[in-house]
C-alpha positions in Angstrom: 101.3 132.9 100.4 98.8 131.1 98.2 96.8 128.0 99.2 94.2 126.6 96.9 91.6 124.0 97.3 90.7 122.3 94.0 88.2 119.7 93.1 89.4 116.1 93.5 90.2 114.0 90.5 87.7 111.2 89.8 90.2 108.7 91.2 90.5 110.6 94.5 86.8 111.1 94.7 86.2 107.3 94.2 88.7 106.4 96.9 87.3 108.9 99.3 83.7 107.9 98.7 84.6 104.2 99.2 86.3 105.1 102.4 83.3 107.1 103.6 80.9 104.3 102.8 83.2 101.7 104.4 83.7 103.7 107.6 80.2 105.3 108.1 79.2 106.1 110.7 82.4 107.7 112.0 83.6 110.8 113.7 83.1 114.2 112.0 85.5 117.2 111.8 84.4 118.9 115.0 84.4 115.8 117.3 87.2 113.8 115.6 89.8 116.5 114.8 89.0 119.9 116.1 88.0 119.0 119.7 91.0 116.8 120.6 93.4 119.2 118.9 92.1 122.4 120.5 91.8 120.8 124.0 95.5 119.8 123.7 96.5 123.2 122.5 94.6 125.0 125.3 96.3 122.8 127.9 98.2 123.0 131.2 100.8 125.4 129.9 98.1 128.0 129.3 96.9 127.8 132.9 100.1 127.2 134.8 102.9 128.7 132.7 101.5 131.5 130.5 101.5 134.0 133.3 105.2 133.2 133.8 105.8 133.8 130.1 104.2 137.2 130.2 106.0 138.1 133.4 109.5 137.3 131.9 109.3 138.8 128.4 106.4 141.3 128.7 103.3 141.8 126.7 104.9 142.5 123.3 107.4 139.6 123.8 104.6 137.2 124.6 102.7 138.2 121.4 105.9 137.6 119.4 106.5 134.2 121.0 102.9 133.2 120.4 103.1 134.3 116.7 106.4 132.5 116.1 105.4 129.3 117.8 102.0 129.2 116.1 103.7 129.9 112.7 105.8 126.7 113.0 102.7 124.7 114.0 100.7 126.3 111.1 103.4 125.4 108.6 103.4 121.8 109.9 99.6 121.8 109.7 99.8 122.9 106.1 102.1 120.0 105.3 99.7 117.6 107.1 96.8 119.1 105.0 98.7 118.5 101.7 99.5 114.9 102.5 96.0 114.2 103.9 94.3 115.5 100.8 96.5 113.6 98.5 95.5 110.1 99.6 93.0 108.5 101.9 94.5 108.5 105.4 93.7 105.3 107.3 94.4 104.3 110.8 97.7 105.4 112.2 97.6 109.2 111.6 101.1 110.6 111.3 102.7 107.2 111.1 100.4 106.3 108.1 101.3 109.5 106.3 105.0 109.2 106.8 105.3 105.5 106.0 103.3 105.9 102.7 105.6 108.8 101.7 109.1 108.1 103.0 108.9 104.3 103.3 108.1 101.8 106.0 111.5 102.1 107.7 111.3 105.9 108.3 107.5 105.6 109.1 108.2 102.7 111.5 111.0 104.5 113.3 108.9 107.6 113.8 105.8 105.6 114.5 107.3 103.5 117.3 108.8 106.6 118.9 105.5 108.4 118.6 103.6 105.6 120.2 105.8 105.5 123.3 105.7 109.3 123.5 101.9 109.2 123.5 101.6 106.2 125.8 104.0 107.7 128.4 102.4 111.1 128.1 99.2 109.6 129.5 101.1 109.1 132.8 102.5 112.6 132.7 99.1 114.1 132.3 97.4 111.9 135.0 100.3 112.6 137.4 99.9 116.3 136.8 96.1 115.9 137.4 96.8 114.0 140.6 99.2 116.7 141.9 96.6 119.5 141.5 93.9 117.4 143.1 96.1 116.6 146.1 96.8 120.3 146.5 93.1 120.9 147.0 92.3 117.7 148.9 95.4 117.2 150.9 94.4 113.8 152.5 94.5 111.9 149.1 97.4 109.8 147.9 98.9 111.2 144.7 99.9 107.8 143.2 96.5 106.3 143.9 94.7 109.2 142.3 96.9 109.0 139.2 96.4 105.2 138.9 92.6 105.5 139.3 92.4 108.3 136.8 94.6 106.4 134.3 92.4 103.3 134.5 89.1 105.3 134.2 90.4 107.2 131.2 91.4 103.9 129.6 88.0 102.3 130.3 86.4 105.4 128.7 88.6 104.9 125.6 87.9 101.2 125.4 84.2 101.7 125.5 84.1 103.7 122.3 85.9 106.5 120.5 82.6 108.3 120.1 81.8 108.1 123.9 85.3 109.4 124.6 84.8 112.3 122.3 81.5 113.2 123.9 83.3 113.2 127.3 85.7 115.7 125.7 82.8 118.0 125.1 82.2 118.2 128.8 85.9 119.0 129.3 85.7 121.6 126.6 82.8 123.1 128.5 84.9 123.4 131.6 87.7 125.1 129.7 85.3 127.6 128.0 83.8 128.3 131.4 87.2 129.1 132.8 88.1 131.4 130.0 84.8 133.2 130.3 85.3 133.7 134.0 88.8 135.0 133.3 87.6 137.5 130.7 84.9 138.9 133.1 87.2 138.9 136.1 89.2 141.9 137.4 92.6 143.1 138.4 94.5 141.7 141.4 94.0 144.1 144.3 96.8 146.4 145.5 99.3 145.8 142.7 100.5 147.9 139.7 99.7 145.9 136.5 102.7 145.2 134.3 100.9 146.6 131.2 103.2 147.3 128.3 106.4 147.5 130.4 109.3 145.2 129.5 110.6 143.3 132.6 114.2 144.2 133.3 115.5 140.9 134.8 113.4 138.4 133.0 114.6 135.0 131.5 116.2 135.0 128.0 113.7 135.3 125.2 114.5 131.9 123.6 114.4 130.2 127.0 110.9 131.4 127.5 110.0 130.5 123.9 111.2 126.9 124.6 108.9 126.7 127.7 105.8 127.9 125.8 106.3 126.1 122.4 104.9 122.7 123.5 101.6 124.4 124.2 100.8 124.8 120.4 101.9 121.3 119.3 98.6 119.5 119.9 97.6 118.9 116.3 98.6 115.3 116.4 95.7 114.5 118.7 93.3 115.0 115.9 95.5 113.6 113.1 95.9 110.3 115.1 92.1 109.8 114.9 92.3 109.4 111.1 91.1 105.8 111.2 87.9 106.8 113.0 86.9 109.7 110.8 84.1 109.6 108.2 86.1 111.6 105.7 89.7 112.1 106.8 90.8 113.9 103.7 88.3 116.7 104.5 88.2 116.5 108.3 92.0 116.6 109.0 92.7 119.9 107.0 89.6 121.7 108.2 89.7 120.6 111.9 93.5 121.0 112.2 93.6 124.5 110.7 90.5 125.6 112.7 92.2 124.4 116.0 95.4 126.2 115.2 93.5 129.4 114.3 91.4 129.2 117.5 94.4 128.6 119.6 96.2 131.5 118.1 93.3 133.9 118.8 93.0 132.7 122.4 96.8 133.0 123.0 96.9 136.5 121.5 94.0 137.7 123.7 95.2 136.2 127.0 98.4 138.3 127.3 96.4 141.5 127.0 94.2 140.4 129.9 97.0 139.0 132.1 99.4 141.9 131.7 96.7 144.5 132.4 95.6 142.8 135.7 98.7 141.6 137.4 102.2 142.9 138.3 105.4 141.3 137.1 106.4 139.6 140.4 103.0 137.9 140.8 103.0 136.7 137.2 106.4 135.1 137.7 106.0 133.5 141.1 102.3 132.5 141.1 101.5 129.5 138.8 97.7 130.0 139.3 97.7 133.7 138.7 94.7 133.4 136.5 92.7 132.1 139.5 93.5 135.3 141.3 92.0 137.5 138.6 89.0 135.2 137.6 85.4 136.1 138.2 85.0 132.7 139.9 88.4 131.3 141.0 87.4 127.5 141.1 86.6 127.7 137.3 90.3 128.0 136.6 91.0 124.9 138.7 88.3 123.1 136.7 90.1 124.3 133.5 93.4 122.9 134.8 91.8 119.5 135.5 89.9 119.5 132.3 93.2 120.3 130.4 95.1 117.5 131.9 92.2 115.0 131.5 91.6 115.9 127.9 95.2 115.5 127.1 95.3 112.1 128.8 92.2 111.1 127.0 93.5 112.3 123.6 96.8 110.4 124.1 95.0 107.1 125.1 92.8 107.4 122.1 95.7 108.1 119.7 98.5 105.7 121.0 96.6 102.4 120.5 95.7 103.4 116.9 99.3 104.0 116.1 100.1 100.7 117.6 97.3 99.0 115.6 98.7 100.4 112.4 102.3 99.4 113.2 101.1 95.8 113.8 99.1 95.6 110.6 102.0 96.7 108.5 104.2 94.0 110.1 106.6 96.5 111.8 106.1 94.9 115.2 107.5 91.4 115.8 105.2 88.6 114.5 104.1 87.5 118.0 102.6 91.0 118.5 100.5 90.8 115.4 97.3 90.4 117.5 97.6 94.1 118.3 96.5 94.8 114.7 93.1 93.3 115.3 90.2 95.7 115.7 86.9 95.2 117.7 83.4 95.9 116.6 82.1 97.7 113.6 84.3 100.8 114.3 87.4 98.6 114.3 88.3 99.8 117.9 91.9 98.9 118.9 90.9 97.5 122.3 93.8 95.1 122.7 96.1 98.0 121.9 94.4 100.1 124.5 94.9 97.5 127.2 98.6 97.3 126.3 98.9 101.0 126.3 97.2 101.1 129.7 99.8 98.7 131.0 102.6 101.0 129.8 100.9 104.1 131.4 100.3 102.3 134.7 103.9 101.2 134.9 105.0 104.8 134.2 102.6 106.1 136.9 104.1 103.6 139.4 107.6 104.9 138.6 106.2 108.4 139.4 109.0 110.8 138.4 109.0 111.1 134.7 110.8 114.5 134.5 114.0 112.8 133.2 112.3 111.4 130.1 109.7 114.2 129.5 112.1 116.2 127.4 112.8 113.2 125.2 109.1 112.6 124.7 108.7 116.2 123.6 111.5 115.6 121.0 109.6 112.5 119.7 106.6 114.7 119.0 108.7 117.3 117.3 110.5 114.7 115.3 107.1 113.6 114.0 106.3 117.2 112.9 109.8 117.5 111.4 109.4 114.4 109.3 105.9 115.3 108.2 107.3 118.6 106.9 110.1 116.7 105.2 107.6 114.4 103.6 105.6 117.3 102.1 108.8 119.0 101.0 110.1 116.0 99.1 106.7 115.3 97.5 106.5 118.9 96.4 110.1 119.0 95.0 109.8 115.7 93.1 106.5 116.8 91.5 105.5 113.2 91.0 102.4 112.8 88.8 100.8 110.8 91.6 101.0 113.6 94.1 97.9 115.6 93.5 96.7 117.1 96.8 93.4 119.0 96.9 95.0 121.4 99.4 98.0 122.8 97.6 101.0 124.1 99.5 104.3 125.2 98.0 107.1 123.0 99.2 109.1 126.0 100.5 106.6 126.5 103.3 106.9 122.8 104.3 110.7 123.2 104.2 110.5 126.3 106.4 108.3 124.4 108.8 110.8 121.6 109.0 113.7 124.0 109.7 111.6 125.7 112.4 110.9 122.3 114.1 114.6 121.4 114.1 115.6 124.8 115.5 113.0 124.6 118.2 114.2 121.1 119.2 117.7 122.4 119.7 116.4 125.4 121.5 114.3 123.4 123.9 116.9 120.8 124.8 119.9 119.9 122.6 120.8 116.9 124.7 117.2 115.5 124.5 117.3 116.1 120.7 120.4 114.0 120.3 119.0 111.2 122.5 115.7 111.2 120.6 117.6 111.2 117.2 119.7 108.3 118.4 116.7 106.3 119.4 114.9 107.0 116.1 117.9 106.1 114.0 118.4 102.9 116.0 114.9 101.8 115.3 115.4 102.8 111.6 118.5 100.6 111.2 116.7 97.7 113.0 113.8 97.9 110.6 116.1 98.3 107.6 118.0 95.1 108.6 114.7 93.2 108.7 114.1 94.0 105.0 110.4 94.5 105.3 108.3 94.4 102.1 105.3 96.6 101.4 102.5 96.7 98.9 102.8 100.5 98.4 105.3 102.7 96.8 107.1 105.6 98.4 109.2 108.6 97.4 112.5 107.0 97.7 112.4 105.7 94.1 111.2 109.1 93.0 114.2 110.7 94.7 116.6 108.4 92.8 114.7 109.1 89.6 115.2 112.8 90.2 118.9 112.4 91.0 119.3 110.1 88.0 117.6 112.7 85.7 119.9 115.4 87.0 123.0 113.2 86.7 122.2 112.1 83.2 122.0 115.6 81.9 125.3 116.5 83.6 127.3 113.7 82.0 129.5 114.9 79.2 129.1 113.3 75.8 132.9 112.6 75.6 134.3 109.9 77.8 137.5 111.0 79.5 140.3 109.0 81.1 139.9 110.7 84.5 136.3 109.4 85.0 136.3 106.2 83.0 134.3 103.4 84.6 133.4 100.0 83.2 129.8 99.9 81.9 129.6 96.3 81.0 126.9 94.7 78.8 127.1 90.9 79.5 125.6 88.5 76.9 125.2 85.6 79.3 122.0 84.0 78.0 120.5 82.1 81.0 122.6 83.1 84.0 122.5 79.5 85.4 124.4 78.3 82.3 127.1 81.0 82.2 127.2 82.3 85.7 131.0 82.9 85.5 130.4 85.7 83.0 128.2 87.5 85.5 130.5 86.7 88.3 133.5 88.2 86.4 131.5 91.3 85.3 130.3 92.0 88.8 133.8 91.7 90.2 135.1 94.2 87.6 132.2 96.7 88.1 131.5 96.3 91.8 130.9 99.8 93.3 132.5 101.3 90.3 130.4 101.0 87.2 127.3 99.3 85.8 126.6 95.8 84.7 123.7 94.8 82.4 122.9 91.1 82.1 121.4 90.6 78.6 120.1 87.8 76.5 118.7 87.5 72.9 115.7 85.4 72.4 115.5 83.7 69.0 111.9 83.7 67.8 110.0 83.9 64.6 107.6 86.4 66.2 108.2 89.1 68.8 107.1 87.5 72.0 107.0 90.4 74.6 105.3 88.2 77.3 108.1 85.6 77.1 110.7 88.4 77.1 109.3 90.0 80.2 109.1 86.6 82.0 112.8 85.9 81.3 113.8 89.4 82.5 111.9 88.8 85.8 113.5 85.3 86.2 117.0 86.8 85.7 116.3 89.6 88.1 115.2 87.1 90.8 118.3 84.9 90.3 120.5 88.0 90.5 118.8 89.1 93.7 119.3 85.7 95.3 123.0 85.9 94.5 123.1 89.4 95.8 124.3 90.8 92.5 123.3 94.4 91.6 122.7 94.4 87.9 120.4 95.7 85.3 118.6 93.2 83.0 117.7 93.5 79.4 116.3 90.9 77.1 115.5 91.4 73.4 113.9 89.2 70.8 115.4 88.8 67.3 115.4 86.4 64.4 119.2 86.1 64.6 121.0 86.2 67.9 124.0 88.1 66.5 121.8 90.7 64.8 119.9 91.0 68.1 123.1 91.5 70.0 124.3 94.3 67.6 120.9 96.0 67.8 120.9 95.9 71.6 124.4 97.4 71.7 123.4 100.1 69.3 120.1 101.0 71.0 120.7 100.3 74.7 121.5 103.1 77.1 120.2 106.3 78.6 121.5 109.5 77.1 125.3 109.5 77.3 125.3 106.5 79.7 125.8 103.6 77.3 127.8 100.4 77.7 131.5 100.9 76.8 132.5 97.3 77.4 130.9 94.1 75.9 131.5 90.8 77.7 130.9 87.6 75.7 131.3 83.9 76.2 133.6 82.0 73.9 132.1 80.8 70.6 130.7 77.3 71.2 129.1 76.7 67.7 131.9 76.3 65.2 129.4 76.5 62.3 128.4 80.0 63.2 131.9 81.3 64.0 131.9 83.6 61.0 128.9 85.4 62.3 130.4 85.5 65.8 133.7 87.0 64.6 131.8 89.5 62.3 129.9 90.7 65.4 133.2 91.2 67.3 134.5 93.3 64.4 131.4 95.4 64.3 131.5 95.9 68.1 135.1 97.2 67.7 134.0 99.5 64.9 131.3 100.8 67.3 134.1 102.0 69.7 133.3 99.3 72.3 135.9 97.3 74.2 135.3 93.6 73.8 136.1 90.9 76.3 135.7 87.2 75.6 135.8 84.8 78.5 137.0 81.3 77.6 136.5 79.4 80.8 138.2 76.2 81.7 135.2 74.2 82.8 137.2 72.1 85.2 139.3 74.8 86.8 136.9 77.8 86.7 138.8 80.7 88.3 141.0 78.3 90.3 142.2 79.5 93.7 141.8 83.3 92.8 145.5 83.6 93.5 147.3 84.4 90.2 146.6 86.7 87.3 148.8 86.5 84.2 148.9 89.5 81.7 150.7 88.8 78.4 152.1 92.2 77.7 152.3 93.9 74.3 152.9 97.5 75.4 150.7 100.3 76.8 149.2 101.0 73.4 146.2 99.0 72.2 145.2 96.3 74.8 148.0 96.5 77.4 146.6 99.5 79.3 143.1 98.0 79.5 144.3 94.6 80.6 146.4 96.1 83.3 143.5 98.2 84.5 141.1 95.1 84.4 143.5 93.0 86.5 143.9 95.8 89.0 140.1 96.2 89.4 139.7 92.5 89.6 142.2 92.3 92.5 140.3 95.0 94.5 137.4 92.5 95.1 137.2 90.2 98.1 137.7 87.0 96.0 140.8 88.2 94.2 142.3 90.4 96.9 145.2 88.0 97.6 146.0 87.5 94.0 149.3 88.4 92.5 149.5 90.0 89.1 152.3 88.9 86.7 153.2 91.0 83.7 154.7 88.6 81.1 156.7 89.8 78.2 158.5 87.6 75.6 161.7 88.9 74.1 163.8 87.1 71.4 167.1 87.2 73.3 168.9 88.1 76.5 170.0 91.4 75.1 166.7 93.1 75.4 165.5 91.5 78.6 167.0 94.0 81.1 165.7 97.0 79.3 162.2 95.4 78.9 162.0 94.7 82.7 163.0 98.3 83.5 160.4 99.6 81.1 157.6 97.5 82.8 158.8 98.6 86.3 158.6 102.2 85.2 155.1 101.8 83.9 153.9 100.0 87.1 155.5 102.8 89.2 153.8 105.5 87.2 150.4 104.0 87.4 150.8 102.9 91.1 149.8 99.2 90.4 151.5 96.4 92.2 152.6 93.6 89.9 155.6 91.4 89.2 157.3 91.8 85.8 158.5 88.6 84.2 160.6 88.9 81.0 160.8 85.5 79.2 163.5 84.7 76.7 162.0 82.9 73.7 165.1 81.0 72.9 163.7 79.9 69.5 160.5 78.7 71.1 157.1 79.6 69.7 154.8 82.0 71.6 152.3 79.1 72.0 155.0 77.0 73.7 156.0 79.9 76.0 152.4 80.6 76.8 151.6 77.0 77.8 154.8 76.6 79.8 154.5 79.9 81.7 150.8 80.2 82.4 149.8 76.6 83.1 149.3 77.4 86.8 147.6 80.7 86.5 144.0 81.3 87.7 143.2 83.9 85.1 145.0 84.8 81.9 144.6 88.1 80.1 145.5 87.9 76.4 145.1 90.8 73.9 143.4 90.3 70.5 144.5 91.8 67.3 142.4 94.6 65.7 140.1 93.3 63.0 141.5 94.1 59.6 140.7 93.4 56.0 142.1 89.9 56.3 139.8 87.3 57.7 139.3 87.9 61.4 137.6 84.5 61.7 140.8 82.8 60.6 142.8 84.8 63.1 140.4 83.9 65.9 140.4 80.2 65.0 144.2 80.2 65.1 144.2 82.0 68.5 141.6 79.6 69.7 143.7 76.6 68.8 146.9 78.0 70.2 145.3 78.6 73.6 143.7 75.1 74.1 144.1 73.3 77.4 145.0 76.4 79.3 143.4 77.8 82.5 140.6 80.4 82.1 141.4 83.0 79.6 140.1 86.5 78.9 140.6 87.7 75.4 140.7 91.5 75.4 140.3 94.0 72.5 140.4 97.6 73.7 138.1 100.2 72.2 139.9 102.2 69.5 140.9 105.9 70.0 140.8 105.7 73.8 144.0 106.1 75.9 143.5 103.4 78.6 147.2 104.0 79.4 146.3 107.4 80.8 143.7 106.2 83.3 
């Protein structure tokens, strides 16, 4: 395993120095990170449950449990170090890190859960403190003791974070005193120490592991103080790793002492077994009280800062924005502290929190899991912006995340599911609100990585099995030809791509104007809830610009295969228009031309007429387009009519049978309609038969040596005064009939 500190880049140094200058004076590594973390790690479980752990799995089993549990915490700490040294971590701690990495929705879902976990933990700790006090002083009321303790802890936190940290030094002194008295104590009289023996009827190994694991998850107490640190990027890694290391050493030494001084029965049945073997018994009681008070103090310092960050980022409802305000030069979250006190007092009054305690533990572990996930994703994506001073390979972060998930399921599978449901519920609520942020996150990087992988997997030869419309729409200003975009979106919705494009005519290449028009089109598409790409080019001639865009636009093998145009409006430039169509056909692109009836538009979206010329050439593509069009909400009730003109009654029956066979083969519902010409012209039949259609598909002839302009003008004249028409010219050498 290789971890490397490297010198910050100039940008990181500048940001860090600005942060230090802006926040000075603040808390240092020892007081701001190490002290709250180590006090939470060396907590109540160490005093009241560690003897039970040793009594159930033995000395060796205890050492294995400590090593496994600390390994998961260490891996999570490494992930925290990587994220913390990549950017300046401001108020909010874990929430800030997650939201800046995975996005505001994920960060908010974890952050809100983490806040309530920390706020309700205050009540858990003060109730535990009150229980132990009442056991010594039996005349006291447990609820009153818990309430008074909660209020006093909150007053201490409101006064100043620095004052609260100094109070933690006193608590640390009590814990150190208790450990010293334990080390210099002696064996319990008249018992045979357990030693290296393995208990025969102990609890299952993983059940004991689940009881012990929360003891080593105190690293968030220091991380949550990020907004009060002088130099978070340095203090968080140093203080967190030092606390994890110290905790590991203590927890590896304690089993040796306990197992050599007490028998198995005493270890399992007596919670305060350490008191029985201590040099001065009351010192252990002081340690228990110190552990509960330090944990309560750490939680009431951390929770309001998470709440403050949530309010500042707009995650909380607008009427709660006052919680984002800070007080004094240190930006203390005093309003948030009073609100948190209210939550804790309400929880104390309820009294029995055993039902929700497992879910609160899952919220903490969910935070660790998501932090590991954040570091894993950042490492895998290898974004140029991710340059942590503390380098950790993403595999270690992934291993830490897997470990967190496994431990969650081991501790309490039901609580894990409940916590996951709550976090997901908050996530979907935030997603529905469509919050906007001023920072980027890894989600776009994930899509970029997937896109890169996908692009290189796409074959250079388009096949009928995987054909999808990739439509390049030359709409000009969307407001003038919205029907083009509307039709293209209906054809490609959830199936292909649409690119809205325009050619700016200019004597000089005006990139600023080009960018402005692209942004304007994007905004209009967003308002209409149309997912489309946008591309604007500048050219001296619009037709030349169109051909240049078709030739150059695309990414790898992902290029437009279908071009959608509006009908030629300028008769004086029809030669250029038709020449462009011919060149698009030669470029192996399908061409669709929408001739919209300005009065009727798309009518009632009820009837689609396809004028059939066979499966070869345009027939297959027209049938496919009509089918895709009918799969949209607007056209879902439309009926497709396949119209075929035959010269006499003799061929009508066979023609209808052929169409039915084709429709059955391709599983497309449509009504065949064979029309007897009876010496009428096609123009006459077309007008008589499709006068009430909402959309008409009509195939175009392939451009040949004869004038395509003349052909187009004749077709244009023959189809006057009809409903909206789509002229279709299928790409050559592609079997649309096999799709």
